[in-house]
Steps between C-alpha positions, in 0.01 A plus 500: 500500500842463332776757540578528127820694562654203681317193372641405161219253436228763535369673190428865579145614437493689173812337351478502121787257435696235686834401352561129452873532566568442869653783702858443618624759750867393481733754341771404253713814546482630144345786305457544127501844339361506149295712262127512555437427130217248517615321186780343706324426831440127456848443359664690788316285755585181312869594475524596865315188616647242264819656363633639829317269740328779694161368612406841641674837482425862572384663176592854403347564159541858376531655154854436380583271792827604662575757226423791729783396735755563223499879544281622215388857577153436357449223756613662825157484668470134409853440629421637844183292524666178382797551732267540800297196399802276444676608819181430695458154348866410549495607864147397605504164322872425554561460127834363383435493125363751247429403141483778239336427165487728195311415183507559127311798356442671836269801478674670794816518292311614192318782678696599812869420455718711278733266315856598421548543125558167332403295805212253470240450769648159582850649536364767735311237698821299548677809634205588720468151646867510602459848654181400679659185640793703628264748670320221681832349611611839635178544702492146625839327501467125507188488285555290189381683186446328165399647164307342214353597165170367358454484124205367300610256233287261298186556707682436831709711735863407546691632799875536519726603782677832461801614694413710800 
């Protein structure tokens, strides 16, 4: 009888799906924090894999992405949870890089974040990405933090680097 917890070639009895992509246990030392909006999932993976050259990364997908780290009162519970999760991943997986990605037309900003008069969602997101990056750097000095913005255009999603 196979020990299915330790034998990667064994298929556990009752398995309903076996992925065709091989498992690679090596870590690449990076995490990506982005919004859980399913419209952007494939594009986020493609950008992180192909655009940034990250074959694998720790995923932290939550509504609004890193927005809750920017100090919005309405997102304090989310902030505490995301901070604990990120600190754990950085420490336990020895991460050296965190990628933050915001996206156009984010529902978290429409429904949870109070915008300053005259400020667009994108303007607030730029401010929040910079604040969130600074928070992560304060918690974990030495971790490289990058910020990006995803925007649908012409049936595709373009991603640009924003200052963090």
